[in-house]
Backbone as ProteinMPNN parsed JSONL, in Angstrom:
{"seq_chain_A": "MESLPTTPAPRTVVQLPDGTHAYIDPHALPQQTGPQVVHIHQAAPDRTVQRVALGSGVGAGAVGASVYFGPMLIAAITSMAMSLAVVALVVVVTGWAVVTVVKSVGGADGKAAAKTLRKR", "coords_chain_A": {"N_chain_A": [[0.942, -1.237, -0.048], [0.535, 2.23, -0.776], [2.039, 5.03, 0.678], [0.498, 8.175, 1.791], [1.091, 11.476, 0.503], [2.832, 13.798, 2.413], [2.161, 16.635, 4.296], [3.838, 19.758, 3.558], [6.665, 20.931, 5.383], [6.483, 23.578, 7.881], [7.509, 26.804, 7.149], [9.933, 29.375, 8.087], [10.281, 32.757, 8.617], [13.264, 34.91, 8.247], [15.373, 37.482, 8.922], [17.879, 38.507, 6.82], [21.495, 39.479, 7.025], [21.919, 41.725, 5.098], [19.464, 42.869, 5.324], [17.298, 42.093, 3.976], [14.475, 39.72, 3.743], [14.017, 36.266, 4.081], [12.673, 32.98, 3.308], [13.018, 30.062, 5.375], [13.731, 26.511, 5.903], [13.541, 25.11, 8.778], [14.084, 22.416, 9.303], [15.754, 21.722, 7.32], [18.292, 22.62, 7.712], [21.685, 22.355, 8.015], [23.107, 20.13, 10.545], [25.422, 20.921, 13.054], [28.069, 18.608, 13.633], [30.49, 18.311, 14.628], [34.035, 19.713, 14.247], [34.757, 20.908, 11.142], [36.84, 19.457, 8.709], [39.269, 20.404, 6.621], [41.383, 19.501, 3.833], [44.001, 20.866, 2.501], [46.024, 20.703, -0.327], [49.099, 21.604, -1.445], [50.669, 20.626, -3.538], [50.525, 18.331, -6.427], [49.032, 15.102, -5.621], [50.739, 12.813, -6.04], [53.265, 13.96, -5.974], [53.263, 14.983, -3.473], [53.192, 12.73, -1.788], [55.511, 11.457, -2.558], [57.306, 13.2, -1.338], [56.616, 13.109, 1.306], [57.018, 10.518, 1.788], [59.76, 10.25, 1.901], [60.807, 11.996, 3.758], [62.144, 14.881, 5.38], [64.649, 15.118, 4.691], [67.799, 15.007, 2.819], [67.044, 13.548, 0.677], [64.452, 14.187, 0.12], [64.707, 16.654, -0.87], [66.145, 16.221, -3.196], [64.198, 14.828, -4.669], [62.203, 16.77, -4.763], [63.571, 18.643, -6.356], [63.95, 17.003, -8.766], [61.212, 17.018, -9.468], [60.72, 19.331, -10.048], [62.737, 20.237, -11.87], [62.946, 18.386, -13.868], [61.0, 18.229, -15.827], [61.658, 20.473, -17.279], [64.116, 20.109, -17.919], [63.672, 18.119, -19.935], [62.157, 19.431, -21.712], [64.139, 21.042, -22.676], [65.977, 19.506, -23.893], [64.318, 18.333, -25.972], [63.915, 20.36, -27.39], [66.345, 21.053, -28.372], [67.007, 18.782, -29.923], [64.931, 19.049, -31.887], [65.656, 21.278, -33.161], [68.16, 20.274, -34.104], [67.194, 18.366, -35.933], [65.887, 19.892, -37.965], [68.012, 21.28, -38.894], [69.427, 19.217, -39.983], [67.492, 18.186, -41.859], [67.633, 20.592, -43.679], [70.047, 20.473, -44.546], [70.107, 18.063, -46.076], [67.987, 18.58, -48.021], [69.115, 20.738, -49.396], [71.684, 19.404, -50.294], [70.585, 17.519, -51.951], [69.297, 19.31, -53.957], [71.483, 20.569, -55.049], [72.87, 18.461, -56.137], [70.792, 17.607, -58.017], [70.629, 20.036, -59.709], [73.134, 19.996, -60.788], [73.393, 17.849, -62.251], [71.254, 18.06, -64.229], [72.074, 20.445, -65.499], [74.892, 20.136, -66.073], [75.261, 18.204, -68.227], [76.985, 15.333, -69.555], [79.23, 15.64, -68.14], [78.38, 16.919, -65.741], [76.745, 14.869, -64.803], [78.878, 13.147, -64.086], [79.987, 14.553, -62.215], [77.955, 15.004, -60.355], [77.747, 12.319, -59.671], [80.177, 11.975, -58.193], [79.869, 13.885, -56.272], [77.698, 12.829, -54.917], [78.847, 10.626, -53.821], [80.338, 11.568, -51.694]], "CA_chain_A": [[-0.039, 0.01, 0.002], [1.401, 3.387, -0.939], [1.78, 6.094, 1.577], [-0.108, 9.376, 1.402], [2.061, 12.301, 0.561], [2.944, 14.46, 3.655], [2.317, 18.18, 4.049], [5.098, 20.454, 3.655], [6.851, 21.479, 6.821], [6.289, 25.055, 7.996], [8.769, 27.599, 6.905], [10.184, 30.292, 9.094], [10.88, 34.036, 8.032], [14.362, 35.327, 9.039], [15.88, 38.575, 8.17], [19.391, 38.387, 6.697], [22.395, 40.627, 7.412], [21.76, 42.659, 4.406], [18.203, 43.587, 5.584], [16.287, 41.367, 3.099], [13.854, 38.631, 4.296], [13.896, 35.028, 3.224], [12.056, 31.779, 4.041], [13.966, 28.916, 5.599], [13.126, 25.302, 6.523], [14.461, 24.862, 9.868], [14.534, 21.123, 9.415], [16.799, 21.487, 6.303], [19.639, 23.199, 8.163], [22.658, 21.223, 8.526], [23.553, 20.022, 11.949], [27.033, 20.743, 13.191], [28.294, 17.452, 14.606], [32.023, 18.518, 14.955], [34.569, 20.751, 13.467], [34.88, 20.739, 9.612], [38.212, 19.19, 8.341], [39.51, 20.773, 5.218], [42.755, 19.124, 3.615], [44.514, 21.63, 1.396], [47.241, 20.245, -0.669], [49.816, 22.614, -2.382], [51.217, 20.029, -4.894], [49.764, 17.109, -6.761], [49.169, 13.979, -4.608], [51.888, 12.011, -6.075], [54.577, 14.648, -5.451], [53.181, 15.109, -1.972], [53.57, 11.246, -1.362], [57.132, 11.189, -2.66], [58.123, 14.091, -0.396], [56.362, 12.59, 2.649], [57.775, 9.027, 2.058], [61.34, 10.556, 1.938], [60.908, 12.845, 4.844], [62.616, 16.158, 5.214], [66.145, 15.113, 4.666], [68.365, 15.343, 1.438], [66.33, 12.823, -0.491], [63.124, 14.973, -0.207], [65.08, 17.917, -1.689], [66.471, 15.531, -4.475], [62.895, 14.435, -5.236], [61.795, 18.282, -5.223], [64.32, 19.129, -7.521], [63.64, 16.356, -10.01], [59.904, 17.225, -9.752], [60.873, 20.74, -10.618], [63.834, 20.673, -12.906], [62.935, 17.197, -14.72], [60.16, 18.63, -17.004], [62.32, 21.663, -17.841], [65.332, 19.346, -18.745], [63.028, 17.103, -20.93], [61.789, 20.454, -22.756], [65.301, 21.54, -23.313], [66.544, 18.45, -24.83], [63.532, 18.206, -26.909], [63.994, 21.77, -28.278], [67.635, 20.937, -28.98], [66.623, 17.739, -30.897], [64.074, 19.43, -32.97], [66.628, 22.232, -33.804], [69.226, 19.527, -34.975], [66.516, 17.754, -36.978], [65.554, 20.945, -38.78], [69.216, 21.642, -39.532], [69.64, 18.003, -40.846], [66.663, 18.262, -43.233], [67.934, 21.638, -44.484], [71.364, 20.124, -45.252], [69.915, 16.948, -46.917], [67.312, 19.127, -49.237], [70.123, 21.474, -50.058], [72.373, 18.474, -50.937], [69.673, 16.909, -53.087], [69.168, 20.3, -54.838], [72.659, 20.647, -55.587], [73.063, 17.268, -57.149], [69.965, 17.623, -59.065], [70.75, 21.053, -60.617], [74.559, 19.819, -61.443], [72.999, 16.695, -63.16], [70.457, 18.566, -65.213], [72.726, 21.554, -66.157], [76.024, 19.983, -66.638], [75.383, 17.2, -69.31], [77.693, 14.164, -69.255], [80.294, 16.098, -67.006], [77.543, 17.209, -64.758], [76.421, 13.67, -64.352], [80.065, 12.358, -63.506], [80.275, 15.423, -61.041], [77.064, 14.595, -59.493], [78.073, 10.94, -59.027], [81.335, 12.168, -57.313], [79.464, 14.658, -55.174], [76.91, 11.908, -54.161], [79.673, 9.671, -52.976], [80.84, 12.445, -50.756]], "C_chain_A": [[0.875, 1.236, -0.083], [0.976, 4.329, 0.266], [1.251, 7.42, 0.972], [1.15, 10.499, 1.322], [1.869, 13.361, 1.857], [2.768, 16.023, 3.163], [3.545, 18.862, 4.359], [5.284, 20.935, 5.074], [6.794, 23.118, 6.72], [7.624, 25.868, 7.698], [8.815, 28.811, 7.882], [10.834, 31.576, 8.283], [12.041, 34.566, 8.884], [14.754, 36.572, 8.1], [17.462, 38.375, 7.857], [20.198, 39.668, 6.901], [22.185, 41.662, 6.436], [20.31, 43.432, 4.28], [17.043, 43.052, 4.988], [15.568, 40.14, 3.963], [13.921, 37.38, 3.458], [13.195, 33.903, 4.135], [12.963, 30.685, 4.058], [13.221, 27.666, 6.172], [14.034, 24.965, 7.635], [14.919, 23.389, 9.886], [15.622, 20.59, 8.331], [18.165, 22.016, 6.639], [20.562, 22.221, 8.497], [23.0, 21.45, 9.939], [25.05, 19.951, 12.174], [27.178, 19.54, 14.233], [29.726, 17.583, 15.154], [32.72, 19.532, 14.094], [34.802, 20.096, 12.05], [36.191, 20.497, 9.334], [38.39, 19.37, 6.902], [41.007, 20.396, 4.794], [43.075, 20.053, 2.259], [45.948, 21.296, 1.046], [48.182, 21.251, -1.812], [50.406, 21.915, -3.625], [50.317, 18.829, -5.196], [50.046, 15.833, -5.768], [50.423, 13.228, -4.774], [53.182, 12.505, -5.567], [54.52, 14.713, -3.951], [53.663, 13.758, -1.206], [54.913, 11.068, -1.437], [57.821, 12.058, -1.466], [57.833, 13.585, 1.09], [57.105, 11.247, 2.885], [59.398, 9.259, 2.304], [61.639, 11.386, 2.934], [61.532, 13.977, 4.571], [63.993, 16.195, 4.863], [66.558, 15.423, 3.207], [67.506, 14.537, 0.442], [65.039, 13.321, -0.784], [63.558, 15.955, -1.256], [65.443, 17.433, -3.087], [65.18, 15.277, -5.247], [62.265, 15.728, -5.711], [62.347, 18.691, -6.292], [63.972, 18.284, -8.874], [62.301, 16.546, -10.313], [59.999, 18.602, -10.576], [61.413, 20.954, -11.889], [63.629, 19.525, -14.057], [62.094, 17.603, -15.973], [60.943, 19.616, -17.925], [63.587, 21.012, -18.748], [64.659, 18.682, -19.978], [62.64, 18.276, -22.193], [63.014, 20.867, -23.386], [65.98, 20.617, -24.359], [65.756, 18.262, -25.963], [63.648, 19.278, -27.988], [65.316, 21.507, -29.006], [67.46, 19.945, -30.225], [65.999, 18.252, -32.034], [65.02, 20.389, -33.771], [67.66, 21.474, -34.803], [68.437, 18.95, -36.058], [66.136, 18.504, -38.008], [66.82, 21.248, -39.572], [69.604, 20.436, -40.554], [68.756, 18.046, -42.004], [66.956, 19.314, -44.129], [69.012, 21.114, -45.389], [71.033, 18.91, -46.4], [69.034, 17.579, -48.224], [68.373, 19.932, -49.92], [70.994, 20.527, -50.755], [71.784, 18.05, -52.131], [69.471, 18.07, -54.147], [70.344, 20.483, -55.79], [72.997, 19.665, -56.627], [72.075, 17.521, -58.136], [70.195, 18.606, -60.123], [72.158, 20.668, -61.376], [74.356, 18.642, -62.44], [72.362, 17.322, -64.334], [71.276, 19.655, -66.109], [73.951, 21.069, -66.793], [76.166, 18.913, -67.717], [76.079, 16.025, -68.716], [78.787, 14.629, -68.109], [79.563, 16.359, -65.827], [77.134, 16.043, -64.209], [77.716, 12.895, -63.379], [80.288, 13.377, -62.18], [79.296, 15.182, -59.938], [77.196, 13.293, -58.852], [79.108, 11.001, -57.986], [80.729, 12.866, -56.075], [78.422, 13.69, -54.203], [77.638, 11.073, -53.351], [80.064, 10.342, -51.636], [79.745, 12.629, -49.624]], "O_chain_A": [[1.937, 1.225, 0.538], [-0.162, 4.388, 0.731], [1.516, 7.738, -0.187], [2.119, 10.353, 2.068], [0.73, 13.667, 2.21], [3.088, 16.515, 2.082], [4.226, 18.562, 5.339], [4.366, 21.269, 5.823], [7.015, 23.77, 5.699], [8.716, 25.442, 8.077], [7.781, 29.192, 8.429], [11.736, 31.44, 7.456], [11.89, 34.682, 10.101], [14.533, 36.667, 6.893], [18.201, 38.074, 8.794], [19.657, 40.773, 6.942], [22.273, 42.767, 6.972], [20.024, 44.305, 3.462], [15.915, 43.404, 5.334], [16.228, 39.653, 4.881], [13.883, 37.453, 2.23], [13.156, 33.908, 5.365], [13.609, 30.328, 3.074], [12.199, 27.803, 6.845], [15.183, 24.573, 7.431], [15.997, 23.095, 10.404], [16.201, 19.504, 8.344], [19.104, 21.843, 5.862], [20.252, 21.285, 9.234], [23.158, 22.545, 10.477], [25.795, 19.133, 11.633], [26.622, 19.458, 15.328], [30.048, 16.919, 16.14], [32.07, 20.172, 13.268], [35.006, 18.891, 11.904], [36.92, 21.405, 9.734], [37.818, 18.676, 6.062], [41.892, 20.987, 5.414], [42.476, 19.938, 1.19], [46.9, 21.493, 1.801], [47.761, 21.497, -2.943], [50.615, 22.561, -4.651], [49.501, 18.388, -4.386], [51.139, 15.634, -5.236], [51.14, 12.995, -3.801], [54.012, 11.846, -4.94], [55.513, 14.539, -3.244], [54.381, 13.756, -0.206], [55.527, 10.565, -0.495], [58.744, 11.623, -0.776], [58.7, 13.645, 1.961], [57.673, 10.935, 3.932], [60.11, 8.427, 2.868], [62.843, 11.594, 3.084], [61.547, 14.234, 3.367], [64.533, 17.293, 4.73], [65.787, 16.017, 2.453], [67.335, 15.036, -0.67], [64.474, 12.977, -1.822], [62.959, 16.108, -2.32], [65.121, 18.099, -4.071], [65.151, 15.531, -6.451], [61.84, 15.837, -6.862], [61.655, 19.117, -7.217], [63.745, 18.868, -9.934], [62.016, 16.268, -11.477], [59.381, 18.824, -11.617], [60.9, 21.592, -12.808], [64.143, 19.745, -15.153], [62.515, 17.304, -17.091], [60.868, 19.562, -19.153], [63.923, 21.314, -19.894], [65.249, 18.787, -21.054], [62.805, 18.033, -23.388], [63.004, 21.058, -24.602], [66.429, 20.973, -25.449], [66.352, 18.021, -27.013], [63.506, 19.101, -29.198], [65.372, 21.739, -30.214], [67.745, 20.293, -31.371], [66.442, 17.963, -33.145], [65.12, 20.248, -34.99], [67.957, 21.852, -35.936], [68.95, 19.002, -37.175], [65.999, 17.913, -39.08], [66.749, 21.453, -40.783], [70.006, 20.63, -41.701], [69.256, 17.945, -43.124], [66.642, 19.162, -45.309], [69.013, 21.212, -46.616], [71.649, 18.861, -47.464], [69.3, 17.17, -49.354], [68.485, 19.74, -51.131], [71.124, 20.787, -51.951], [72.342, 18.169, -53.222], [69.491, 17.684, -55.316], [70.255, 20.541, -57.017], [73.344, 19.956, -57.772], [72.537, 17.679, -59.266], [70.041, 18.283, -61.301], [72.284, 21.033, -62.545], [75.132, 18.509, -63.386], [72.888, 17.144, -65.433], [71.114, 19.694, -67.328], [74.195, 21.445, -67.939], [77.316, 18.743, -68.12], [75.861, 15.692, -67.551], [79.093, 13.827, -67.227], [80.116, 16.015, -64.782], [77.115, 16.066, -62.978], [77.577, 12.281, -62.322], [80.772, 12.889, -61.158], [79.655, 15.147, -58.761], [76.843, 13.1, -57.688], [79.056, 10.261, -57.003], [81.039, 12.483, -54.948], [78.369, 13.801, -52.978], [77.201, 10.751, -52.247], [80.096, 9.693, -50.591], [79.964, 13.372, -48.668]]}, "name": "protein", "num_of_chains": 1, "seq": "MESLPTTPAPRTVVQLPDGTHAYIDPHALPQQTGPQVVHIHQAAPDRTVQRVALGSGVGAGAVGASVYFGPMLIAAITSMAMSLAVVALVVVVTGWAVVTVVKSVGGADGKAAAKTLRKR"}
């Protein structure tokens, strides 16, 4: 058997600090059971766990430095590798262009010169 709907609880009118009035339901107010505990973390949980696990000695400083400088080192190495890759691509394209031009312009002597140039 289904239960019948209940009548809504009476509401109370209160005056807010800014002078306006509002209806509140006194039964819906949160009950304070104890102090509210809020955890605030300054770093990502994995870094915090690493620092806590190593304590506050030299190991924790090393982990902190690796967490901070590790990504910067990876970025610097990647940047250098990209620069070297671009330089290598330019050298290869320039060499190919020189060999092609010498072959097409020089005739038989140009083909022999291109062959010699290709070997180098």
